[in-house]
CHARMM internal coordinates of N, CA and C (Angstrom, degrees):
IC EDIT
DIST 1 N 1 CA 1.4763
DIST 1 CA 1 C 1.5191
ANGL 1 N 1 CA 1 C 110.48
DIST 1 C 2 N 1.3760
ANGL 1 CA 1 C 2 N 116.40
DIHE 1 N 1 CA 1 C 2 N 146.93
DIST 2 N 2 CA 1.4396
ANGL 1 C 2 N 2 CA 118.67
DIHE 1 CA 1 C 2 N 2 CA 178.66
DIST 2 CA 2 C 1.4489
ANGL 2 N 2 CA 2 C 114.39
DIHE 1 C 2 N 2 CA 2 C -59.77
DIST 2 C 3 N 1.4198
ANGL 2 CA 2 C 3 N 118.27
DIHE 2 N 2 CA 2 C 3 N -36.40
DIST 3 N 3 CA 1.3950
ANGL 2 C 3 N 3 CA 119.37
DIHE 2 CA 2 C 3 N 3 CA -178.46
DIST 3 CA 3 C 1.5559
ANGL 3 N 3 CA 3 C 109.76
DIHE 2 C 3 N 3 CA 3 C -67.36
DIST 3 C 4 N 1.2198
ANGL 3 CA 3 C 4 N 119.99
DIHE 3 N 3 CA 3 C 4 N -44.32
DIST 4 N 4 CA 1.4787
ANGL 3 C 4 N 4 CA 122.85
DIHE 3 CA 3 C 4 N 4 CA 177.50
DIST 4 CA 4 C 1.4795
ANGL 4 N 4 CA 4 C 111.52
DIHE 3 C 4 N 4 CA 4 C -58.57
DIST 4 C 5 N 1.4050
ANGL 4 CA 4 C 5 N 114.61
DIHE 4 N 4 CA 4 C 5 N -44.12
DIST 5 N 5 CA 1.4813
ANGL 4 C 5 N 5 CA 120.34
DIHE 4 CA 4 C 5 N 5 CA 177.40
DIST 5 CA 5 C 1.5333
ANGL 5 N 5 CA 5 C 112.40
DIHE 4 C 5 N 5 CA 5 C -56.05
DIST 5 C 6 N 1.3074
ANGL 5 CA 5 C 6 N 112.56
DIHE 5 N 5 CA 5 C 6 N -43.57
DIST 6 N 6 CA 1.4776
ANGL 5 C 6 N 6 CA 118.45
DIHE 5 CA 5 C 6 N 6 CA -179.44
DIST 6 CA 6 C 1.4465
ANGL 6 N 6 CA 6 C 114.51
DIHE 5 C 6 N 6 CA 6 C -66.68
DIST 6 C 7 N 1.3461
ANGL 6 CA 6 C 7 N 114.51
DIHE 6 N 6 CA 6 C 7 N -37.95
DIST 7 N 7 CA 1.5209
ANGL 6 C 7 N 7 CA 119.34
DIHE 6 CA 6 C 7 N 7 CA 176.93
DIST 7 CA 7 C 1.5558
ANGL 7 N 7 CA 7 C 110.69
DIHE 6 C 7 N 7 CA 7 C -65.53
DIST 7 C 8 N 1.3524
ANGL 7 CA 7 C 8 N 111.81
DIHE 7 N 7 CA 7 C 8 N -38.79
DIST 8 N 8 CA 1.4651
ANGL 7 C 8 N 8 CA 111.94
DIHE 7 CA 7 C 8 N 8 CA -177.63
DIST 8 CA 8 C 1.5896
ANGL 8 N 8 CA 8 C 109.93
DIHE 7 C 8 N 8 CA 8 C -70.56
DIST 8 C 9 N 1.2756
ANGL 8 CA 8 C 9 N 115.68
DIHE 8 N 8 CA 8 C 9 N -39.73
DIST 9 N 9 CA 1.5209
ANGL 8 C 9 N 9 CA 122.16
DIHE 8 CA 8 C 9 N 9 CA 178.63
DIST 9 CA 9 C 1.4615
ANGL 9 N 9 CA 9 C 108.51
DIHE 8 C 9 N 9 CA 9 C -58.27
DIST 9 C 10 N 1.3688
ANGL 9 CA 9 C 10 N 121.67
DIHE 9 N 9 CA 9 C 10 N -44.70
DIST 10 N 10 CA 1.4100
ANGL 9 C 10 N 10 CA 125.74
DIHE 9 CA 9 C 10 N 10 CA 176.87
DIST 10 CA 10 C 1.5140
ANGL 10 N 10 CA 10 C 111.75
DIHE 9 C 10 N 10 CA 10 C -56.12
DIST 10 C 11 N 1.3698
ANGL 10 CA 10 C 11 N 114.00
DIHE 10 N 10 CA 10 C 11 N -46.35
DIST 11 N 11 CA 1.5038
ANGL 10 C 11 N 11 CA 119.20
DIHE 10 CA 10 C 11 N 11 CA 179.60
DIST 11 CA 11 C 1.5198
ANGL 11 N 11 CA 11 C 106.45
DIHE 10 C 11 N 11 CA 11 C -55.39
DIST 11 C 12 N 1.3240
ANGL 11 CA 11 C 12 N 118.30
DIHE 11 N 11 CA 11 C 12 N -49.66
DIST 12 N 12 CA 1.4785
ANGL 11 C 12 N 12 CA 122.33
DIHE 11 CA 11 C 12 N 12 CA -176.42
DIST 12 CA 12 C 1.5301
ANGL 12 N 12 CA 12 C 111.72
DIHE 11 C 12 N 12 CA 12 C -61.76
DIST 12 C 13 N 1.3477
ANGL 12 CA 12 C 13 N 116.28
DIHE 12 N 12 CA 12 C 13 N -48.31
DIST 13 N 13 CA 1.4614
ANGL 12 C 13 N 13 CA 121.39
DIHE 12 CA 12 C 13 N 13 CA -175.90
DIST 13 CA 13 C 1.5643
ANGL 13 N 13 CA 13 C 110.34
DIHE 12 C 13 N 13 CA 13 C -64.92
DIST 13 C 14 N 1.3048
ANGL 13 CA 13 C 14 N 119.23
DIHE 13 N 13 CA 13 C 14 N -34.39
DIST 14 N 14 CA 1.4328
ANGL 13 C 14 N 14 CA 122.05
DIHE 13 CA 13 C 14 N 14 CA -171.62
DIST 14 CA 14 C 1.5294
ANGL 14 N 14 CA 14 C 108.97
DIHE 13 C 14 N 14 CA 14 C -97.62
DIST 14 C 15 N 1.2890
ANGL 14 CA 14 C 15 N 118.25
DIHE 14 N 14 CA 14 C 15 N -3.72
DIST 15 N 15 CA 1.4352
ANGL 14 C 15 N 15 CA 122.52
DIHE 14 CA 14 C 15 N 15 CA -179.66
DIST 15 CA 15 C 1.5113
ANGL 15 N 15 CA 15 C 114.27
DIHE 14 C 15 N 15 CA 15 C 61.23
DIST 15 C 16 N 1.3820
ANGL 15 CA 15 C 16 N 117.31
DIHE 15 N 15 CA 15 C 16 N 37.49
DIST 16 N 16 CA 1.4316
ANGL 15 C 16 N 16 CA 120.17
DIHE 15 CA 15 C 16 N 16 CA -175.59
DIST 16 CA 16 C 1.5494
ANGL 16 N 16 CA 16 C 110.73
DIHE 15 C 16 N 16 CA 16 C -79.43
DIST 16 C 17 N 1.3354
ANGL 16 CA 16 C 17 N 114.50
DIHE 16 N 16 CA 16 C 17 N 81.43
DIST 17 N 17 CA 1.5433
ANGL 16 C 17 N 17 CA 118.60
DIHE 16 CA 16 C 17 N 17 CA -172.07
DIST 17 CA 17 C 1.4988
ANGL 17 N 17 CA 17 C 111.93
DIHE 16 C 17 N 17 CA 17 C -62.22
DIST 17 C 18 N 1.3245
ANGL 17 CA 17 C 18 N 120.16
DIHE 17 N 17 CA 17 C 18 N -20.90
DIST 18 N 18 CA 1.4037
ANGL 17 C 18 N 18 CA 121.30
DIHE 17 CA 17 C 18 N 18 CA 177.43
DIST 18 CA 18 C 1.5674
ANGL 18 N 18 CA 18 C 112.40
DIHE 17 C 18 N 18 CA 18 C -66.56
DIST 18 C 19 N 1.2927
ANGL 18 CA 18 C 19 N 114.79
DIHE 18 N 18 CA 18 C 19 N -16.90
DIST 19 N 19 CA 1.4990
ANGL 18 C 19 N 19 CA 119.13
DIHE 18 CA 18 C 19 N 19 CA 178.43
DIST 19 CA 19 C 1.5060
ANGL 19 N 19 CA 19 C 113.59
DIHE 18 C 19 N 19 CA 19 C -107.50
DIST 19 C 20 N 1.3623
ANGL 19 CA 19 C 20 N 115.70
DIHE 19 N 19 CA 19 C 20 N 7.29
DIST 20 N 20 CA 1.4576
ANGL 19 C 20 N 20 CA 116.74
DIHE 19 CA 19 C 20 N 20 CA 179.99
DIST 20 CA 20 C 1.4939
ANGL 20 N 20 CA 20 C 116.02
DIHE 19 C 20 N 20 CA 20 C -63.82
DIST 20 C 21 N 1.3371
ANGL 20 CA 20 C 21 N 117.53
DIHE 20 N 20 CA 20 C 21 N -16.46
DIST 21 N 21 CA 1.5030
ANGL 20 C 21 N 21 CA 119.33
DIHE 20 CA 20 C 21 N 21 CA 172.95
DIST 21 CA 21 C 1.5173
ANGL 21 N 21 CA 21 C 107.87
DIHE 20 C 21 N 21 CA 21 C -65.83
DIST 21 C 22 N 1.3023
ANGL 21 CA 21 C 22 N 118.68
DIHE 21 N 21 CA 21 C 22 N -40.77
DIST 22 N 22 CA 1.4942
ANGL 21 C 22 N 22 CA 121.39
DIHE 21 CA 21 C 22 N 22 CA 177.05
DIST 22 CA 22 C 1.5092
ANGL 22 N 22 CA 22 C 108.01
DIHE 21 C 22 N 22 CA 22 C -64.61
DIST 22 C 23 N 1.3162
ANGL 22 CA 22 C 23 N 120.09
DIHE 22 N 22 CA 22 C 23 N -39.18
DIST 23 N 23 CA 1.4487
ANGL 22 C 23 N 23 CA 120.69
DIHE 22 CA 22 C 23 N 23 CA -177.91
DIST 23 CA 23 C 1.4990
ANGL 23 N 23 CA 23 C 110.35
DIHE 22 C 23 N 23 CA 23 C -66.51
DIST 23 C 24 N 1.3852
ANGL 23 CA 23 C 24 N 115.58
DIHE 23 N 23 CA 23 C 24 N -37.91
DIST 24 N 24 CA 1.4673
ANGL 23 C 24 N 24 CA 119.08
DIHE 23 CA 23 C 24 N 24 CA -179.94
DIST 24 CA 24 C 1.5816
ANGL 24 N 24 CA 24 C 108.92
DIHE 23 C 24 N 24 CA 24 C -66.00
DIST 24 C 25 N 1.3185
ANGL 24 CA 24 C 25 N 117.35
DIHE 24 N 24 CA 24 C 25 N -41.01
DIST 25 N 25 CA 1.4697
ANGL 24 C 25 N 25 CA 118.77
DIHE 24 CA 24 C 25 N 25 CA -179.98
DIST 25 CA 25 C 1.5778
ANGL 25 N 25 CA 25 C 110.18
DIHE 24 C 25 N 25 CA 25 C -67.57
DIST 25 C 26 N 1.3521
ANGL 25 CA 25 C 26 N 118.53
DIHE 25 N 25 CA 25 C 26 N -33.76
DIST 26 N 26 CA 1.4363
ANGL 25 C 26 N 26 CA 118.76
DIHE 25 CA 25 C 26 N 26 CA 178.84
DIST 26 CA 26 C 1.5320
ANGL 26 N 26 CA 26 C 108.24
DIHE 25 C 26 N 26 CA 26 C -70.58
DIST 26 C 27 N 1.2901
ANGL 26 CA 26 C 27 N 120.25
DIHE 26 N 26 CA 26 C 27 N -41.90
DIST 27 N 27 CA 1.5171
ANGL 26 C 27 N 27 CA 122.58
DIHE 26 CA 26 C 27 N 27 CA 173.93
DIST 27 CA 27 C 1.4769
ANGL 27 N 27 CA 27 C 109.24
DIHE 26 C 27 N 27 CA 27 C -54.53
DIST 27 C 28 N 1.2609
ANGL 27 CA 27 C 28 N 120.33
DIHE 27 N 27 CA 27 C 28 N -49.51
DIST 28 N 28 CA 1.4951
ANGL 27 C 28 N 28 CA 124.66
DIHE 27 CA 27 C 28 N 28 CA -177.46
DIST 28 CA 28 C 1.4475
ANGL 28 N 28 CA 28 C 109.79
DIHE 27 C 28 N 28 CA 28 C -60.63
DIST 28 C 29 N 1.3708
ANGL 28 CA 28 C 29 N 118.48
DIHE 28 N 28 CA 28 C 29 N -47.77
DIST 29 N 29 CA 1.3893
ANGL 28 C 29 N 29 CA 124.25
DIHE 28 CA 28 C 29 N 29 CA -174.06
DIST 29 CA 29 C 1.5519
ANGL 29 N 29 CA 29 C 110.77
DIHE 28 C 29 N 29 CA 29 C -65.81
DIST 29 C 30 N 1.3213
ANGL 29 CA 29 C 30 N 112.43
DIHE 29 N 29 CA 29 C 30 N -45.64
DIST 30 N 30 CA 1.5381
ANGL 29 C 30 N 30 CA 114.71
DIHE 29 CA 29 C 30 N 30 CA 178.77
DIST 30 CA 30 C 1.5430
ANGL 30 N 30 CA 30 C 113.84
DIHE 29 C 30 N 30 CA 30 C -66.23
DIST 30 C 31 N 1.2953
ANGL 30 CA 30 C 31 N 116.88
DIHE 30 N 30 CA 30 C 31 N -39.96
DIST 31 N 31 CA 1.4363
ANGL 30 C 31 N 31 CA 122.34
DIHE 30 CA 30 C 31 N 31 CA -177.71
DIST 31 CA 31 C 1.5751
ANGL 31 N 31 CA 31 C 110.90
DIHE 30 C 31 N 31 CA 31 C -72.66
DIST 31 C 32 N 1.3244
ANGL 31 CA 31 C 32 N 115.80
DIHE 31 N 31 CA 31 C 32 N -26.29
DIST 32 N 32 CA 1.4329
ANGL 31 C 32 N 32 CA 114.86
DIHE 31 CA 31 C 32 N 32 CA 170.48
DIST 32 CA 32 C 1.5342
ANGL 32 N 32 CA 32 C 115.79
DIHE 31 C 32 N 32 CA 32 C -77.34
DIST 32 C 33 N 1.3819
ANGL 32 CA 32 C 33 N 115.72
DIHE 32 N 32 CA 32 C 33 N -30.24
DIST 33 N 33 CA 1.4299
ANGL 32 C 33 N 33 CA 120.78
DIHE 32 CA 32 C 33 N 33 CA 173.20
DIST 33 CA 33 C 1.4470
ANGL 33 N 33 CA 33 C 112.69
DIHE 32 C 33 N 33 CA 33 C -73.70
DIST 33 C 34 N 1.2842
ANGL 33 CA 33 C 34 N 119.60
DIHE 33 N 33 CA 33 C 34 N -35.16
DIST 34 N 34 CA 1.4848
ANGL 33 C 34 N 34 CA 126.13
DIHE 33 CA 33 C 34 N 34 CA -176.65
DIST 34 CA 34 C 1.5749
ANGL 34 N 34 CA 34 C 107.13
DIHE 33 C 34 N 34 CA 34 C -130.54
DIST 34 C 35 N 1.3386
ANGL 34 CA 34 C 35 N 115.85
DIHE 34 N 34 CA 34 C 35 N 76.52
DIST 35 N 35 CA 1.5054
ANGL 34 C 35 N 35 CA 118.15
DIHE 34 CA 34 C 35 N 35 CA -175.55
DIST 35 CA 35 C 1.5206
ANGL 35 N 35 CA 35 C 115.54
DIHE 34 C 35 N 35 CA 35 C -60.89
DIST 35 C 36 N 1.3960
ANGL 35 CA 35 C 36 N 113.16
DIHE 35 N 35 CA 35 C 36 N -29.22
DIST 36 N 36 CA 1.5187
ANGL 35 C 36 N 36 CA 110.99
DIHE 35 CA 35 C 36 N 36 CA -179.78
DIST 36 CA 36 C 1.5564
ANGL 36 N 36 CA 36 C 113.46
DIHE 35 C 36 N 36 CA 36 C -76.07
DIST 36 C 37 N 1.2727
ANGL 36 CA 36 C 37 N 117.94
DIHE 36 N 36 CA 36 C 37 N 4.15
DIST 37 N 37 CA 1.4439
ANGL 36 C 37 N 37 CA 122.16
DIHE 36 CA 36 C 37 N 37 CA -177.87
DIST 37 CA 37 C 1.6075
ANGL 37 N 37 CA 37 C 110.13
DIHE 36 C 37 N 37 CA 37 C -69.61
DIST 37 C 38 N 1.3312
ANGL 37 CA 37 C 38 N 114.57
DIHE 37 N 37 CA 37 C 38 N -35.62
DIST 38 N 38 CA 1.4146
ANGL 37 C 38 N 38 CA 116.36
DIHE 37 CA 37 C 38 N 38 CA 173.40
DIST 38 CA 38 C 1.5870
ANGL 38 N 38 CA 38 C 106.14
DIHE 37 C 38 N 38 CA 38 C -158.53
DIST 38 C 39 N 1.3368
ANGL 38 CA 38 C 39 N 114.47
DIHE 38 N 38 CA 38 C 39 N 160.43
DIST 39 N 39 CA 1.4453
ANGL 38 C 39 N 39 CA 115.87
DIHE 38 CA 38 C 39 N 39 CA 178.66
DIST 39 CA 39 C 1.5086
ANGL 39 N 39 CA 39 C 110.50
DIHE 38 C 39 N 39 CA 39 C -76.63
DIST 39 C 40 N 1.3891
ANGL 39 CA 39 C 40 N 113.04
DIHE 39 N 39 CA 39 C 40 N 167.83
DIST 40 N 40 CA 1.3764
ANGL 39 C 40 N 40 CA 118.50
DIHE 39 CA 39 C 40 N 40 CA 179.03
DIST 40 CA 40 C 1.5533
ANGL 40 N 40 CA 40 C 111.57
DIHE 39 C 40 N 40 CA 40 C -58.54
DIST 40 C 41 N 1.4081
ANGL 40 CA 40 C 41 N 110.82
DIHE 40 N 40 CA 40 C 41 N -42.71
DIST 41 N 41 CA 1.6222
ANGL 40 C 41 N 41 CA 111.59
DIHE 40 CA 40 C 41 N 41 CA -175.91
DIST 41 CA 41 C 1.5042
ANGL 41 N 41 CA 41 C 107.61
DIHE 40 C 41 N 41 CA 41 C -70.91
DIST 41 C 42 N 1.3445
ANGL 41 CA 41 C 42 N 121.67
DIHE 41 N 41 CA 41 C 42 N -31.52
DIST 42 N 42 CA 1.4962
ANGL 41 C 42 N 42 CA 120.28
DIHE 41 CA 41 C 42 N 42 CA 176.61
DIST 42 CA 42 C 1.5294
ANGL 42 N 42 CA 42 C 110.46
DIHE 41 C 42 N 42 CA 42 C -64.08
DIST 42 C 43 N 1.2674
ANGL 42 CA 42 C 43 N 117.26
DIHE 42 N 42 CA 42 C 43 N -43.84
DIST 43 N 43 CA 1.4432
ANGL 42 C 43 N 43 CA 122.15
DIHE 42 CA 42 C 43 N 43 CA 179.71
DIST 43 CA 43 C 1.5462
ANGL 43 N 43 CA 43 C 109.18
DIHE 42 C 43 N 43 CA 43 C -62.80
DIST 43 C 44 N 1.3218
ANGL 43 CA 43 C 44 N 115.40
DIHE 43 N 43 CA 43 C 44 N -48.60
DIST 44 N 44 CA 1.4352
ANGL 43 C 44 N 44 CA 117.34
DIHE 43 CA 43 C 44 N 44 CA 178.17
DIST 44 CA 44 C 1.5249
ANGL 44 N 44 CA 44 C 114.27
DIHE 43 C 44 N 44 CA 44 C -56.84
DIST 44 C 45 N 1.3910
ANGL 44 CA 44 C 45 N 114.45
DIHE 44 N 44 CA 44 C 45 N -45.25
DIST 45 N 45 CA 1.5030
ANGL 44 C 45 N 45 CA 121.08
DIHE 44 CA 44 C 45 N 45 CA 176.76
DIST 45 CA 45 C 1.4803
ANGL 45 N 45 CA 45 C 110.72
DIHE 44 C 45 N 45 CA 45 C -59.27
DIST 45 C 46 N 1.3439
ANGL 45 CA 45 C 46 N 119.71
DIHE 45 N 45 CA 45 C 46 N -45.34
DIST 46 N 46 CA 1.5146
ANGL 45 C 46 N 46 CA 119.82
DIHE 45 CA 45 C 46 N 46 CA 176.58
DIST 46 CA 46 C 1.4735
ANGL 46 N 46 CA 46 C 115.16
DIHE 45 C 46 N 46 CA 46 C -61.36
DIST 46 C 47 N 1.2642
ANGL 46 CA 46 C 47 N 118.63
DIHE 46 N 46 CA 46 C 47 N -41.82
DIST 47 N 47 CA 1.4960
ANGL 46 C 47 N 47 CA 124.41
DIHE 46 CA 46 C 47 N 47 CA 179.45
DIST 47 CA 47 C 1.5151
ANGL 47 N 47 CA 47 C 111.01
DIHE 46 C 47 N 47 CA 47 C -68.86
DIST 47 C 48 N 1.3504
ANGL 47 CA 47 C 48 N 114.21
DIHE 47 N 47 CA 47 C 48 N -42.24
DIST 48 N 48 CA 1.5219
ANGL 47 C 48 N 48 CA 115.15
DIHE 47 CA 47 C 48 N 48 CA 176.09
DIST 48 CA 48 C 1.5342
ANGL 48 N 48 CA 48 C 111.52
DIHE 47 C 48 N 48 CA 48 C -65.55
DIST 48 C 49 N 1.3526
ANGL 48 CA 48 C 49 N 116.43
DIHE 48 N 48 CA 48 C 49 N -35.15
DIST 49 N 49 CA 1.4091
ANGL 48 C 49 N 49 CA 118.88
DIHE 48 CA 48 C 49 N 49 CA 179.61
DIST 49 CA 49 C 1.5600
ANGL 49 N 49 CA 49 C 111.17
DIHE 48 C 49 N 49 CA 49 C -67.02
DIST 49 C 50 N 1.2861
ANGL 49 CA 49 C 50 N 118.44
DIHE 49 N 49 CA 49 C 50 N -40.09
DIST 50 N 50 CA 1.4883
ANGL 49 C 50 N 50 CA 123.09
DIHE 49 CA 49 C 50 N 50 CA 174.62
DIST 50 CA 50 C 1.5702
ANGL 50 N 50 CA 50 C 112.66
DIHE 49 C 50 N 50 CA 50 C -55.77
DIST 50 C 51 N 1.3745
ANGL 50 CA 50 C 51 N 107.44
DIHE 50 N 50 CA 50 C 51 N -50.08
DIST 51 N 51 CA 1.4532
ANGL 50 C 51 N 51 CA 114.76
DIHE 50 CA 50 C 51 N 51 CA -177.29
DIST 51 CA 51 C 1.5169
ANGL 51 N 51 CA 51 C 110.07
DIHE 50 C 51 N 51 CA 51 C -63.68
DIST 51 C 52 N 1.3328
ANGL 51 CA 51 C 52 N 119.19
DIHE 51 N 51 CA 51 C 52 N -38.60
DIST 52 N 52 CA 1.4285
ANGL 51 C 52 N 52 CA 120.94
DIHE 51 CA 51 C 52 N 52 CA -179.06
DIST 52 CA 52 C 1.5576
ANGL 52 N 52 CA 52 C 111.52
DIHE 51 C 52 N 52 CA 52 C -68.36
DIST 52 C 53 N 1.2557
ANGL 52 CA 52 C 53 N 115.32
DIHE 52 N 52 CA 52 C 53 N -34.46
DIST 53 N 53 CA 1.4671
ANGL 52 C 53 N 53 CA 122.70
DIHE 52 CA 52 C 53 N 53 CA 177.25
DIST 53 CA 53 C 1.5634
ANGL 53 N 53 CA 53 C 108.87
DIHE 52 C 53 N 53 CA 53 C -60.81
DIST 53 C 54 N 1.3074
ANGL 53 CA 53 C 54 N 113.02
DIHE 53 N 53 CA 53 C 54 N -51.00
DIST 54 N 54 CA 1.4903
ANGL 53 C 54 N 54 CA 120.02
DIHE 53 CA 53 C 54 N 54 CA -178.55
DIST 54 CA 54 C 1.5741
ANGL 54 N 54 CA 54 C 107.28
DIHE 53 C 54 N 54 CA 54 C -60.87
DIST 54 C 55 N 1.3037
ANGL 54 CA 54 C 55 N 119.45
DIHE 54 N 54 CA 54 C 55 N -46.74
DIST 55 N 55 CA 1.4501
ANGL 54 C 55 N 55 CA 122.01
DIHE 54 CA 54 C 55 N 55 CA 178.20
DIST 55 CA 55 C 1.5597
ANGL 55 N 55 CA 55 C 112.71
DIHE 54 C 55 N 55 CA 55 C -58.41
DIST 55 C 56 N 1.3148
ANGL 55 CA 55 C 56 N 114.59
DIHE 55 N 55 CA 55 C 56 N -43.90
DIST 56 N 56 CA 1.5109
ANGL 55 C 56 N 56 CA 118.31
DIHE 55 CA 55 C 56 N 56 CA -176.57
DIST 56 CA 56 C 1.5407
ANGL 56 N 56 CA 56 C 106.32
DIHE 55 C 56 N 56 CA 56 C -69.78
DIST 56 C 57 N 1.3769
ANGL 56 CA 56 C 57 N 123.03
DIHE 56 N 56 CA 56 C 57 N -36.73
DIST 57 N 57 CA 1.4359
ANGL 56 C 57 N 57 CA 121.83
DIHE 56 CA 56 C 57 N 57 CA 177.87
DIST 57 CA 57 C 1.5252
ANGL 57 N 57 CA 57 C 108.56
DIHE 56 C 57 N 57 CA 57 C -63.57
DIST 57 C 58 N 1.3415
ANGL 57 CA 57 C 58 N 116.33
DIHE 57 N 57 CA 57 C 58 N -51.69
DIST 58 N 58 CA 1.4335
ANGL 57 C 58 N 58 CA 120.75
DIHE 57 CA 57 C 58 N 58 CA -178.52
DIST 58 CA 58 C 1.5659
ANGL 58 N 58 CA 58 C 112.60
DIHE 57 C 58 N 58 CA 58 C -59.05
DIST 58 C 59 N 1.3150
ANGL 58 CA 58 C 59 N 117.03
DIHE 58 N 58 CA 58 C 59 N -39.09
DIST 59 N 59 CA 1.4478
ANGL 58 C 59 N 59 CA 120.96
DIHE 58 CA 58 C 59 N 59 CA 179.61
DIST 59 CA 59 C 1.5713
ANGL 59 N 59 CA 59 C 108.34
DIHE 58 C 59 N 59 CA 59 C -66.07
DIST 59 C 60 N 1.2036
ANGL 59 CA 59 C 60 N 116.52
DIHE 59 N 59 CA 59 C 60 N -44.03
DIST 60 N 60 CA 1.5194
ANGL 59 C 60 N 60 CA 123.07
DIHE 59 CA 59 C 60 N 60 CA 178.44
DIST 60 CA 60 C 1.5417
ANGL 60 N 60 CA 60 C 111.76
DIHE 59 C 60 N 60 CA 60 C -58.05
DIST 60 C 61 N 1.3906
ANGL 60 CA 60 C 61 N 113.32
DIHE 60 N 60 CA 60 C 61 N -41.89
DIST 61 N 61 CA 1.4130
ANGL 60 C 61 N 61 CA 116.78
DIHE 60 CA 60 C 61 N 61 CA 178.38
DIST 61 CA 61 C 1.5575
ANGL 61 N 61 CA 61 C 113.44
DIHE 60 C 61 N 61 CA 61 C -70.51
DIST 61 C 62 N 1.2522
ANGL 61 CA 61 C 62 N 115.85
DIHE 61 N 61 CA 61 C 62 N -37.61
DIST 62 N 62 CA 1.5316
ANGL 61 C 62 N 62 CA 119.01
DIHE 61 CA 61 C 62 N 62 CA 176.20
DIST 62 CA 62 C 1.5300
ANGL 62 N 62 CA 62 C 110.45
DIHE 61 C 62 N 62 CA 62 C -65.62
DIST 62 C 63 N 1.2746
ANGL 62 CA 62 C 63 N 119.13
DIHE 62 N 62 CA 62 C 63 N -37.68
DIST 63 N 63 CA 1.4516
ANGL 62 C 63 N 63 CA 123.40
DIHE 62 CA 62 C 63 N 63 CA -174.62
DIST 63 CA 63 C 1.5514
ANGL 63 N 63 CA 63 C 112.08
DIHE 62 C 63 N 63 CA 63 C -79.95
DIST 63 C 64 N 1.3587
ANGL 63 CA 63 C 64 N 115.87
DIHE 63 N 63 CA 63 C 64 N -11.81
DIST 64 N 64 CA 1.4529
ANGL 63 C 64 N 64 CA 121.54
DIHE 63 CA 63 C 64 N 64 CA 178.90
DIST 64 CA 64 C 1.4043
ANGL 64 N 64 CA 64 C 114.73
DIHE 63 C 64 N 64 CA 64 C -76.71
END
COOR INIT
IC SEED 1 N 1 CA 1 C
IC BUILD
């Protein structure tokens, strides 16, 4: 849906890491619906990168 896509894009643009779980779900949903959009390894790399960014932000917050 255009509304969901706009919300996801806003998360990316603003770097709202608290909502990266929703972004991960969106990537999974879209790539399951349109598998030729990206390869399995590209999807895995993107999802792992999102998770790593969330972990780094939370680790920085805890150490502050």
